[in-house]
N, C-alpha and C positions, 0 to 999 in steps of 0.2 A: 333438337327436340321435335322435329317434323316427322309425321307418320307418312312414309312413302306409299304410293298407290299399290305397289307390289307387296309391301308388308301387310297392308290392310287386306288386300285380296287373299293372300295366303292364310292369314289368321281367320278370316271369315269362313273360308272353305274348310279349314281344319276344324273349326268349331261346329260345323254342320248347320249353321244358322241359315245359310243360303246355298243352293246347289251350284256346282261349277258351271252348269249350263246358264243359269240365271246371272251369275257373276260375269261370265263372258259377254252375255247380251248387254249387261249394264255398262261394261267397259266400252263397248262399241258406241252405245248411246252417249256415254260421258265424253268420249273423244269427239263425237259428231256435234254435240251441243256445247263443248268447252266447259263442262262442269266437273267438279270433283266426283269420284266414284261414290263416295258416301252419300252425297246429296242425291244422286240418281237412285240409289238403292232405297233411301228413305222416301223420296218422292213417288216411287213406284209402289211403295207398300211392302217391298220385299224384306225390309229391315226397319225396326222402329228406331227413332232418334235416340231413345234411351240406350238401346243395345249398341248403336254405333258409338256413342260417347263413352260407354263403358269399355268397349274394345280399344278405342283410341287412348283412353286413360291407362289401360293395362299395358299397351305397347310402349307408351311414353314413360311408364313407371310413376305416374302421378295419380294420387287418389281421386276417385270420382265421388261427388256428393250430390244427393238429391235434396234440394231445398224444400220439397213438398213434405219432407219428414222433419223439418226444422222449424221451430218457433223462434224467429230471430228477435232478440231484444231490440227495442226501439232505438236506444242510444247507440247500439252497434250498427244497425241499419243506416242511421243518420250520418255515420262517418263518411259515407260516399253520397253526395247529393243525388237526388232522384234523376235529374236530367243527364248527369254523367253516367249513372248506373244504367239508364235506358239506352243511351247512345252507344256506350261501349260494352254493354252486356257484362257488367261486373258488379257483384253484390258482396258487401261485407256481411259475414254471417256469424263469425266467432272471434272473440278477442280474449287472449290470455296473456297476462303480463305485458311483455313488449312485442307480442306477435299478433297479427291480424290475418285470419283465414278469409280468402276471397274466392267466390265461385265465379268461373268465367266460361264463356263459350270458346274463347281462343286464348289458351295459356301462353301463346307466343306474342301476345300483345304487350310487349315490354314497355311501350310508352305509357299505357294506362297503369300498369303496375308501378312504374316509377313515379307517376303523377300522384297516385294514392299514397305511396311511401312518403313522398315529400309533404303531403298535406297532413297525414296522420302522425308522421315521425315514428312509425312502427315498422317492424320487419314483416314483409308481406309473404304469405304462404298461398300460392296459387293452387286452386283445385278445379278440376274439370266438371262441368255440369251440362244440363240440356236446356232447350228452349222453354219447356214447360216449367222448369224450376225457376228460371229467370222471370217468367210471367207471374208465377206464384209470389215471388218476392216483391215484384213491382206492385202487386195488389196490396201488399202491406203498407207501402208508401201511400197508396191511395186512401187507405182506411184512416191513417193519421192525418192526411190532408183534409179528408171529409170532415173529421171532427173539428179541425182548425177553421175550415170554411164556415161550418155551422155556427161556431162561436162568433166569428166576425159579423156574419149576417144578422144574428139575433141581437148583437150589441148595437150595430148601426141602425137596425130597424127601430130600436127603442128610442132613437133620437128624432124620429120622423113625425111625431105627433104635432109638432109646432107648425107643420106645413099643411095640415089637414084642411084648414079653412081657405087655402089658396088653390083649390082644385080648378076653378074657372079663372084663368089668368091670361094676360096678353102674351104675345110672342116674346117680348123682351123679358118679362117675368119668368116665362117658361125656360128661357135660356139660362137665367140665373139659377133656377131650380135644378137644371141639368148639371150645373157646376157645383152644386151643394155637396160638401165633402161626404156626408153619409150616403147620398145617392151614388156618387162616384165609386165609393168603396163597395157598396152592395152590388152594383152592376159588374164591376171588375171581378169581384169574388164569385158571383154567379157564373160568369163566362169561364173563369178558370176552373171552377168546380165541374162544369159541363165537359170541359176538355179532359180533365182528370178521369171523369166517369166514362169517357169514350162515347159520349152522346153524339148522335147524328143530327138531332134537332132539339131546340129549346122552345117550349110554348110558355108564354106569359099571358095568363088569362084572367081578366078582371071578373070577379064575382060580386054578389050583392054586398057582402060584408068583408071580403078579403081579396087578395090576389094569389092565384094558384100558379105555381111554377112546375112544369112537367118536362122531363127529358125523355126523348126516344132513344132507347139503348137496345141494340140488337133487334131493331124493328118493332119493339113493343114500347108503348108509352108508360112511364112510371111517374107517380107524384114525387117531386123532389123536395118541395118546401112550400109553405104558405107565408105570405107577407101581409102586413096590415094594409087595409084599403088606402090609407093615407100615402102609401108608397107609390101608388099607381101613376099619378101625374108626373112625378119625378123620374120614375123608371122609363116611361114612354118618352119623355123629353130627352133623357140622357141617350137613349138608343137612337132617337131621331137625329140628335146632334152628331153622334158617331157615324151615322149612315148618310149624313148630309141631306136630310129630308126636311120638309116644311113643318116647323114647330106648331104653327097655329092652324094647320089644316087637320080637322078632326072628322070631317064628313065623308071624305073620299079615301079609298085604299091607296097606300103608297108602297113602293118597292125601292130598296137600296142595298148597299153592301159596305162593309168595312173590314179591316184586317186587324189582327191582334197577334203580338209576338210574346211568348213566354219562354222560359229557359227550355230549349230543346223542341219547341213547337212554334210553327207559324200557321195560323188558321185564318181562313177567310170566312166571313159570316154573310150569308145572303138573308136579307131582312124583308119580311112582309108585314105591313101594318094594316089591320082591317077593323073598321068601326063595328062595334057590337052594342047590344042593349045596355050593358053595364060599363062601357068604355072601350078603348082601343085595345084589341088583342094583337100581340106580337108573336110571330113565329120566325125563328132564326135557324137556317140550315148551316151546319158546320162543315167546311171543306178544308181538310188538312193538306197544306201545300208541301209539307215536308214528310209526308207518309212514305214508308218503305215500299219498294216495288214488290209485286206479287209474281208468282209463277202460276202457270195453268194448273199444275198439280195442287198448289196451295189453295186455289179457288175451288177445288173439288173435282176437276176433270181426271179421268183415269181410263185405262184400257183402250178399247176401240174408239171411244169418243175422243180421247186425247190424240190418238193417231190420225183421226180424220181431220182434226183442226191443224195439226202440224203439216199434214199433206196439203191442205188448202193454203197455208201460209207460205209454202214453197212456190206457189203459182205467182206469176208476174202480172196476171190480169184476172178479172172476175170480181165477184162481190161476195163478201162474208157478212152475214147478218146476225145480230143478237136480238132476240125477241123476248118480250115479257112485260109485265106491268111496271109502273113507276116504282122505284125502290127495290128492284129485283137484282141489282148488281150488273146491269148491262154495260154501263159506262166503264166500270172497273174491268170487265172482261175485255172491252175494246182497248183500254190502255195497256193491259197486260200483253195483248197480241201486238200492239204497237211497240212495246218495249222489246219483244223478241225480234221484230222486223227492223228496229232502229240501229242500223249499222252504218259505217261511214260511206258506203258505196250507194246509198239511196237518199232521195229527197222526199221527206214526209211533210205533208201539209194537212191541217185540220180546219174544220169550220164547226164551232161548238156553241152551245147555249146552256150554261156558261162554260168557261174553261174551268174544269174542276181540279185538274192536277197539271202542274207545269212540268214539261218534259224537255230535257236537253236535246239539242239538235233537231227539234221538231218545230215547224212553223205553225203556231197556233193562232187562230183568228176567232173572235167572238162576234156573233150576230148582234145587230142592233135594229130590231124591227121598227122602232120609233122613227128612225131616219131612212127606212126603206132598205136596210141591209139585211136581207133574209138569207136562209140557207140556200135558196135557189140562186140569188144574186151572188152570194159569196162563192158558190160552187163554179159559176161561170168564170169568175176571176181566178180561182185556184187552178183550173186546168191550163191557164196561160202562164203558170208559175213553174212549168216543167217538173211536175211532181211524178214520182214513181208510185207513191202510195198516198191515198186520200182517205181521211177519216171524216165522216159526216155525223154530227151528233145525233141526228134523228131524221128519218124519212117521214115527213108529216103529210105531204100532199103529192099530187100527181106530177107537178112541175119538178119538185126535188127528185122524185123517183125516176122520172124520165132522164134528168141530167146525170143521175148516178149510173143508170144503165148505159148511157152514152159514154161516160167516162171509162167504164169497164170495157166497153167495146173498142175504145180507142187506145188501149194499151196501158191502163192503170189498174192497180189493185185497190178496190174500194171496200172500206169497213164502215158499217153503220148499224143503227138500231131501229127497231120498228115495234110499235105497240100491238102485240097479238097475244093470245092466251097460250099458243103452242107454236112449235117450230113449223109444223105443217100449215098452220093458219096464216103464216106470212105470205104464202103464194097467192091464195085468193084475195088477201088484202091488197097486194100490189096490183093484181088484175083489176080489182075494184077502183084503184087509183088511175087506171087507164093504161097500164103497161101491157103490151101484147105478150101472150104466152111464149111465142117463138123467141122473143127477146130475153125472157126470163131463163129459158133453158140454155141460152147461149152465154149467160153471164153469171147466174147465181151458182156458187160452188158449195157453200155450206150454210146452214141456218141453225143457230143455237137457241134453243128455248130454255129459260131458266127461272128459278125462284131462289129465295134465300131461306134457310132454316137455321135455327139456333143450335149451337154445339153444346153437347153435354159436358159437364166438368168431370174431373177424375173421380168425384164422389158418387157417380151414377150407380144405380141399383140394377142388378140383373133381373130380368123378368121373362118367363116363357109363356107364350100365348097358349091359352086353352083352346080346345076345339070350338067351344061356344064363341070365344072372342074372334077366332078366325072366321067363323060363319057370319058373325055380325058385321065384320069389316068387308067380307066377300071380295077378297083380293087374291085368291089362290093363283090365278093365271099370272098376275103381276109378281107374286112371290116367286113363282117358278122362273120367270125371266131374271129376277134379281139374283137368285141362287145360281143360275146358270152362268151369269157374269162373274160371280165370286169364284166359282169352280174353274172357269176359264183362266182367271188371273191367279189361280193356285192359292187362293185365300181360304178356300174350304175344301174338304176332302170330297171325292166323287160320290161317296155313299151318304153324304149329309142330306137330311130331310128337313122340311119346315118344322116338324114336331121337335126336332133336337136342337134347333137354332135358338140361342138366347137373344132377346131384345133387351133394351135398357130404359129405365125411367129416371127422370131428374131427381136428385137428392140435394136439398139445400145444405150449404156448407159455408165455411169461412170465406171461400173463394166467390161464392155467389148465393144470393138470397133465394133464388128460384131454381138453382141447379143447372143453369145455362150460362155460357160465357162466350161471346163472339159469335160469328155466323159463318156458314159455308154454303156454297151453291149446290143445288140439285139441278141436273141438266138433261137435255136430250139434244143430240147432235145429228142433224139430218144432212147427210151428204147427197147431193143431187146426182144420182146415178142415171144410166141410160134408161132403165125401167121407169124411174120416177119422172124423167123428162117426157116419156110417152104419156104418163098419167096427166102431167101438166098440159101437154098439147091437146089432150082430149077435154081439157077444162074440168078435170076431176075435182071432187070436193076435198077439203082438208082431211076428212076421214079416210078417203081413198089413198091420199098421199101418205098419211101416217101408217095405214095398213101395209102399204108397199115398203115403207122405210123399216117397219118392225120386222117384216119378212127378211130384210137384208141385215138384221142384227142390231137395229137401233134400240137402245133402252129409252123408254119414255121417262119424263121427269118423275112420275110416281115410282117407276121401277128403280130409278137411280136413287130416289129417296129411301126406298126399302133396302137397297144395297147398303146405303150409309147407316140405316137403322140397325141392320144385322151386324155391321162392323162396330157399333157402339159410338158412332160419331154424333148421332142425333137420336131423338126418340120417335117412335111410330106416330104418336100424337102430333108431334111437330111437323112431320111429313104430311100427314092428312090435313092439318091446318093450312099448310102452304099451298098444296095443290087444289084445295077446294075453295080458296078465298075468291 
């Protein structure tokens, strides 16, 4: 039942969906990177995943189903537990008599089919689907779980009134409160709910009369629930116990961490406790240790930007930098590049704060400033570990910058992040740290500037900009650069103008209350060319460096955002929000 590469190639060419020239180029790329042809075509944007899956289904003689068009009955969906559905990409969507139709990404996954058959005692009818359909179905699991979590929390919160008088208590009494069954259930449910909602942070904020719980989802804070004020002492005590923090210390900030395992998820929580006027506020950062790996294409890189990064990754020495503010996806970009570089013939070592994702075959070390183990000290030790590739979590000071430069000069490929507003701004920042320009031009290969924008859901609405709107935004030069990139990648016809290009606006739907779901990067990739080296040696400003980079074809973050807005990946408003923050 396998679709061979030659069968797939012939059918795609015959269908006219992709030109023979583009197919041949994709075959070369697939062979070079060890990827299936279909994945390369989808990653490059030459073919949509929906089209690829429909072609595969046709060739295999198996029906294709889009779950976005199905309202799956709750009892049918529940026949396959959510962790199994998510791990194996298999969704039960239709039950008739003694048969169960299941949608899958891989209809050759016979082990999953047999497992579902044994569990349900039904005849299984496999159907091919696409990733968006699987995600849509998984959201239905989340909705039913959300209702379940809400019921648990409201029930348990009703039992908390008896502890209201025990707000000021000793450490021993706080420990007992932390083990109180309603508090344990509320905290466990709250954490699981945040995981299901795909939150990156949980805020537990004491107010005058209540406790406000908020989740940061796709970079935006949302109110999740309110709890009675009586819950505050127990909530704080419970989280302090989990994080191994001092229960009776309420005057000073504290930091800790703990791990939680649910079915299909292993999540590390970084905890920060801060005294405020109405009590101790808790913020928890969720770090998923079992998250799926990314590709550069999935992160939003494309065209010339993607080629420049792959070219830099082929080097055995030098520095690759990711720049941007906190929460802009820099660490994810570094891990994705490490995943590409992570082959049996190299030794990779990292120094991080903290270790956010665990990687096989990578020697990961976490800094501990409290005992004097800093990035600089760790880096000195790493270079004695015979590494080929070094990843430094962040270049924060001149000492770390100097050691990173020295490592690159002595035969290592160094990956790191730096806090600047643009790719070009990284150069003056390093010079301010004390790095000599002649050392920068000898080592820095590529600098990636990035932000994150929210993705539009499929329910998005088409919208064409009026002349007045374009004049108000005043971005015509940037629009021209974005359209040129789209034309170069054969995503728009040569005669397309800004007047004829549709943009898109978010539309609330069952998938998302605000019309957005998940995030993608907007990037600028600055390759340090000979001309840019000359600008650096003259101690040119970041504006001068950026001007030269743009003349060599670099898309700025704003222009890449407009590129993605034209493609319907995100909205124009979201791009402007991200680049003007």
